[in-house]
RODO-2510 file (C-alpha; in nm, 4 decimals, decimal comma):
residues 274
     n   res          X          Y          Z
     1     x     2,3623     4,7853     0,6566
     2     x     2,0903     4,7115     0,3710
     3     x     1,8057     4,4958     0,4621
     4     x     1,6393     4,2371     0,2208
     5     x     1,2704     4,1320     0,2624
     6     x     1,1697     3,7634     0,3108
     7     x     0,9944     3,8250    -0,0243
     8     x     1,2754     3,9267    -0,2443
     9     x     1,4995     3,6172    -0,0873
    10     x     1,1873     3,3915    -0,1496
    11     x     1,1929     3,4718    -0,4962
    12     x     1,5496     3,4642    -0,5339
    13     x     1,5830     3,1296    -0,4359
    14     x     1,2748     2,9905    -0,6515
    15     x     1,4782     3,0861    -0,9582
    16     x     1,7754     2,9171    -0,8641
    17     x     1,6349     2,6244    -0,7622
    18     x     1,3696     2,5682    -1,0278
    19     x     1,6928     2,5639    -1,3283
    20     x     1,8376     2,3361    -1,1195
    21     x     1,5108     2,0765    -1,0927
    22     x     1,4275     2,0955    -1,4559
    23     x     1,7941     1,9895    -1,5533
    24     x     1,7457     1,7291    -1,2792
    25     x     1,4071     1,6166    -1,4208
    26     x     1,5605     1,6215    -1,7865
    27     x     1,8618     1,4187    -1,6394
    28     x     1,6693     1,1455    -1,5242
    29     x     1,4593     1,1517    -1,8208
    30     x     1,7485     1,0800    -2,0536
    31     x     1,8724     0,7860    -1,8344
    32     x     1,5365     0,5670    -1,9226
    33     x     1,7268     0,2788    -2,0678
    34     x     1,3723     0,1622    -2,2496
    35     x     1,4044     0,5286    -2,4536
    36     x     1,6571     0,2804    -2,6353
    37     x     1,3708     0,0450    -2,7816
    38     x     1,2659     0,2186    -3,1063
    39     x     0,8820     0,1222    -3,1135
    40     x     0,7395     0,0026    -3,4311
    41     x     0,4126     0,2305    -3,3673
    42     x     0,5576     0,5038    -3,1610
    43     x     0,1809     0,5189    -2,9857
    44     x     0,1651     0,6350    -2,6146
    45     x    -0,0227     0,3065    -2,5137
    46     x     0,2814     0,1278    -2,6584
    47     x     0,5491     0,4067    -2,4533
    48     x     0,3421     0,3676    -2,1978
    49     x     0,3774    -0,0047    -2,1847
    50     x     0,7147     0,0200    -2,2217
    51     x     0,8013     0,2111    -1,9410
    52     x     0,6743    -0,0296    -1,6735
    53     x     0,9680    -0,2459    -1,7873
    54     x     1,2507     0,0109    -1,6852
    55     x     1,3287    -0,1972    -1,3634
    56     x     1,4514    -0,4664    -1,5012
    57     x     1,7184    -0,3213    -1,7383
    58     x     2,0601    -0,3735    -1,7370
    59     x     1,9702    -0,7183    -1,6651
    60     x     2,0146    -1,0529    -1,8285
    61     x     1,7857    -1,3334    -1,7873
    62     x     1,9108    -1,6872    -1,9552
    63     x     1,6971    -1,9510    -2,0261
    64     x     1,7918    -2,2944    -2,1954
    65     x     1,6216    -2,5805    -2,3114
    66     x     1,8056    -2,9340    -2,2564
    67     x     1,7402    -3,1030    -2,5367
    68     x     1,8150    -2,8413    -2,8215
    69     x     2,1773    -2,7177    -2,6777
    70     x     2,0763    -2,3548    -2,6741
    71     x     2,1209    -2,1018    -2,4305
    72     x     1,8700    -1,7759    -2,4568
    73     x     1,9816    -1,4759    -2,3586
    74     x     1,7241    -1,1494    -2,2921
    75     x     1,7504    -0,7866    -2,2091
    76     x     1,5194    -0,5117    -2,2124
    77     x     1,6261    -0,2342    -2,4624
    78     x     2,0030    -0,3356    -2,3919
    79     x     2,2798    -0,5897    -2,6115
    80     x     2,2227    -0,9309    -2,5169
    81     x     2,4803    -1,0839    -2,5071
    82     x     2,7349    -0,8489    -2,6159
    83     x     2,5497    -0,8304    -2,9732
    84     x     2,4414    -0,4351    -3,0692
    85     x     2,1022    -0,3745    -3,0835
    86     x     1,9864    -0,7528    -3,0266
    87     x     1,7282    -0,7838    -2,7625
    88     x     1,7587    -1,1648    -2,7391
    89     x     1,9631    -1,3705    -2,9358
    90     x     2,0458    -1,7768    -2,9055
    91     x     2,3815    -1,9217    -2,8293
    92     x     2,5044    -2,2476    -2,9115
    93     x     2,6545    -2,4429    -2,6336
    94     x     2,9114    -2,6420    -2,8551
    95     x     3,0871    -2,3410    -3,0673
    96     x     2,9436    -2,0018    -2,8296
    97     x     2,8207    -1,8693    -3,2026
    98     x     2,5490    -1,6468    -3,1423
    99     x     2,2268    -1,6279    -3,3374
   100     x     1,9679    -1,2733    -3,3293
   101     x     1,6272    -1,3489    -3,2306
   102     x     1,5267    -0,9944    -3,2213
   103     x     1,6294    -0,6609    -3,2452
   104     x     1,5191    -0,4017    -2,9713
   105     x     1,5118    -0,1190    -3,2367
   106     x     1,1801    -0,3004    -3,3776
   107     x     0,9682    -0,3158    -3,0683
   108     x     0,6014    -0,3641    -3,0242
   109     x     0,4544    -0,3382    -2,6688
   110     x     0,1008    -0,4393    -2,5664
   111     x     0,0198    -0,4238    -2,1850
   112     x    -0,3090    -0,5866    -2,0026
   113     x    -0,4142    -0,5740    -1,6076
   114     x    -0,1380    -0,7735    -1,4329
   115     x     0,0957    -0,8351    -1,8094
   116     x     0,3035    -0,6990    -2,0522
   117     x     0,3666    -0,8276    -2,4093
   118     x     0,7192    -0,7501    -2,5516
   119     x     0,7827    -0,8171    -2,9654
   120     x     1,1391    -0,7984    -3,0607
   121     x     1,1531    -0,8224    -3,4776
   122     x     1,4228    -0,8226    -3,7373
   123     x     1,6109    -1,0824    -3,6365
   124     x     1,7925    -1,3144    -3,8489
   125     x     1,6401    -1,5093    -4,1433
   126     x     1,5160    -1,8170    -4,0644
   127     x     1,6140    -2,1576    -4,3077
   128     x     1,2541    -2,2379    -4,3113
   129     x     0,9405    -2,0407    -4,3186
   130     x     0,9882    -1,8790    -4,6361
   131     x     1,3067    -1,7323    -4,5374
   132     x     1,1477    -1,4815    -4,2851
   133     x     1,3112    -1,2859    -4,0216
   134     x     1,2909    -1,4233    -3,6846
   135     x     1,1077    -1,2990    -3,4435
   136     x     1,0470    -1,3170    -2,9976
   137     x     0,7454    -1,2633    -2,8440
   138     x     0,8567    -1,2079    -2,4453
   139     x     0,5150    -1,2686    -2,2511
   140     x     0,6409    -1,0599    -1,9070
   141     x     0,3438    -1,1492    -1,6106
   142     x     0,2927    -1,0775    -1,2735
   143     x     0,4346    -1,2516    -0,9738
   144     x     0,5154    -1,1939    -0,6143
   145     x     0,6729    -1,5070    -0,5329
   146     x     0,9225    -1,5486    -0,8190
   147     x     1,1894    -1,3069    -0,9092
   148     x     1,2604    -1,2710    -1,2848
   149     x     1,2554    -1,6568    -1,3903
   150     x     1,2649    -1,6528    -1,7648
   151     x     1,1583    -1,9474    -1,9590
   152     x     1,1646    -2,0915    -2,3197
   153     x     0,8020    -2,1858    -2,4095
   154     x     0,7595    -2,2711    -2,7284
   155     x     0,9789    -2,1875    -3,0906
   156     x     0,6900    -2,1929    -3,3548
   157     x     0,8758    -2,2924    -3,6646
   158     x     0,6556    -2,5726    -3,8384
   159     x     0,4832    -2,3504    -4,1016
   160     x     0,4998    -2,1300    -4,4029
   161     x     0,5080    -1,7691    -4,2190
   162     x     0,4453    -1,6656    -3,9154
   163     x     0,7151    -1,8008    -3,7107
   164     x     0,8015    -1,6835    -3,3955
   165     x     0,9877    -1,7899    -3,0454
   166     x     0,7806    -1,7588    -2,7021
   167     x     0,9105    -1,6853    -2,3992
   168     x     0,7592    -1,5963    -2,0583
   169     x     0,9245    -1,3956    -1,7604
   170     x     0,7620    -1,3396    -1,4390
   171     x     0,8616    -1,0281    -1,2440
   172     x     0,6837    -0,8161    -0,9680
   173     x     0,7494    -0,4999    -1,2416
   174     x     0,4346    -0,5676    -1,4118
   175     x     0,2185    -0,6274    -1,0826
   176     x    -0,0328    -0,3401    -1,0585
   177     x    -0,0256    -0,0957    -0,7686
   178     x    -0,3458    -0,1210    -0,5446
   179     x    -0,3879     0,1538    -0,3378
   180     x    -0,4534     0,1680     0,0609
   181     x    -0,7531     0,3098     0,1519
   182     x    -0,8660     0,3356     0,5221
   183     x    -1,2222     0,2822     0,6070
   184     x    -1,4185     0,4912     0,8130
   185     x    -1,3822     0,3195     1,1049
   186     x    -1,0181     0,2744     1,0967
   187     x    -1,0211     0,6565     1,0756
   188     x    -1,2231     0,6838     1,3762
   189     x    -1,0306     0,4393     1,5540
   190     x    -0,6992     0,6477     1,4349
   191     x    -0,8531     0,9436     1,5569
   192     x    -0,9753     0,8045     1,9414
   193     x    -0,6289     0,6725     1,9755
   194     x    -0,4449     1,0551     1,8961
   195     x    -0,6584     1,2083     2,1280
   196     x    -0,6488     0,9604     2,3663
   197     x    -0,2609     0,9778     2,3533
   198     x    -0,2949     1,3930     2,3775
   199     x    -0,5101     1,3893     2,6813
   200     x    -0,2782     1,1157     2,8919
   201     x     0,0623     1,3011     2,7655
   202     x    -0,0598     1,7223     2,8414
   203     x    -0,2909     1,5281     3,1399
   204     x    -0,0201     1,3474     3,3396
   205     x     0,2686     1,7050     3,2563
   206     x     0,0148     1,8914     3,4080
   207     x    -0,0715     1,7167     3,7240
   208     x     0,3496     1,6812     3,7273
   209     x     0,4653     1,9868     3,6546
   210     x     0,2016     2,2640     3,7557
   211     x    -0,0676     2,0722     4,0389
   212     x     0,2713     1,9195     4,1438
   213     x     0,1107     1,5600     4,1899
   214     x     0,2846     1,2447     4,2556
   215     x     0,2429     0,8446     4,2819
   216     x    -0,0415     0,7798     4,0746
   217     x    -0,2199     1,0971     4,1130
   218     x    -0,0333     1,2475     3,8349
   219     x    -0,2848     0,9955     3,6272
   220     x    -0,5449     1,2895     3,4301
   221     x    -0,8426     1,3205     3,6575
   222     x    -0,7733     1,0239     3,8836
   223     x    -1,0406     1,0966     4,1478
   224     x    -1,3133     1,0602     3,8364
   225     x    -1,1603     0,7170     3,7002
   226     x    -1,0965     0,5757     4,0336
   227     x    -1,4782     0,5551     4,0711
   228     x    -1,5848     0,5126     3,7020
   229     x    -1,6620     0,1302     3,8374
   230     x    -1,8984     0,2948     4,0873
   231     x    -2,0736     0,5279     3,8898
   232     x    -2,1269     0,2468     3,6159
   233     x    -2,2758     0,0219     3,8673
   234     x    -2,5058     0,2876     3,9494
   235     x    -2,6400     0,3639     3,6470
   236     x    -2,6803     0,0429     3,5716
   237     x    -2,9030    -0,0279     3,8871
   238     x    -3,0889     0,2873     3,7598
   239     x    -3,1686     0,1534     3,4287
   240     x    -3,1475    -0,1956     3,4542
   241     x    -3,2271    -0,2801     3,7987
   242     x    -3,6008    -0,0697     3,8356
   243     x    -3,8868    -0,1663     3,9055
   244     x    -4,1168    -0,2963     3,6493
   245     x    -4,4622    -0,2838     3,7894
   246     x    -4,4456     0,0584     3,9049
   247     x    -4,5587     0,0191     4,2772
   248     x    -4,6033     0,3189     4,4984
   249     x    -4,3675     0,3503     4,8023
   250     x    -4,4735     0,2245     5,1003
   251     x    -4,6192     0,5062     5,3002
   252     x    -4,5465     0,5042     5,7175
   253     x    -4,7762     0,6960     6,0206
   254     x    -4,5601     0,9202     6,2832
   255     x    -4,5427     0,7004     6,6303
   256     x    -4,6530     0,9161     6,8974
   257     x    -4,3777     1,0299     7,1318
   258     x    -4,6283     0,9600     7,4752
   259     x    -4,6508     0,6336     7,6049
   260     x    -4,9792     0,4705     7,4671
   261     x    -5,0615     0,3048     7,8638
   262     x    -5,1189     0,7139     7,9593
   263     x    -5,3230     0,7483     7,6682
   264     x    -5,5507     0,4825     7,6734
   265     x    -5,5583     0,5468     8,0844
   266     x    -5,6949     0,9229     7,9753
   267     x    -5,9938     0,7837     7,7556
   268     x    -6,0739     0,5233     8,0617
   269     x    -6,1527     0,8540     8,2255
   270     x    -6,3307     0,9967     8,0164
   271     x    -6,5693     0,6951     8,0405
   272     x    -6,6170     0,6968     8,4573
   273     x    -6,9385     0,8900     8,5842
   274     x    -6,8808     1,2072     8,7205
***
């Protein structure tokens, strides 16, 4: 029988697990939907801002303005309304006609402390605004009270250039992660409670299994804890109730064991004439 050392077994296991781990990581990276967005600048700051929006992918967000008769459909790095490469579209309520407002293959992203501003550009051309392509600005703000509330803010098209649609989405996906830190007092309390639990559990088991104690005597150091009140009182009496003037304790003379009458008679005998 050939014996294999534990070190060789460990090395062999690492050789098998490492390629599998790399493959899994690559598959996870390939599944990121935000990779579908094509950034205009391609800067690291834009990529980091876009990666924050991964929890919002594969979802249709809709909003409407009753007065204009349109429904707006938005997706993060996905085909909104089924239109290819369109990240945000405008749908006519009457005939269902779709107008491309912005493409996710022409994207910019700006990140703030608790918000991300997403740009979709390259939409269908305006009839006004010098017939420039439509574009959408989606302000994604941190909100823990409302879940993914999408709304239309305005359409600024009353000028010659720089027209845009502005939308707002409230979500907790862009909320900053607040690290929880324990204070020194909390750490000390945790240590004290852990030590107390170990003391009680270990002492109880020792008293019951080794000493063979029963009832309340199973409590560790029962004799000490039962006298803790008296000991505390004695300590308080010694510290708090000591005499302030520091008077010396009174002294006492010893009392003779012989009767006082006999002693007086003996003294009188010496006074008699011989």
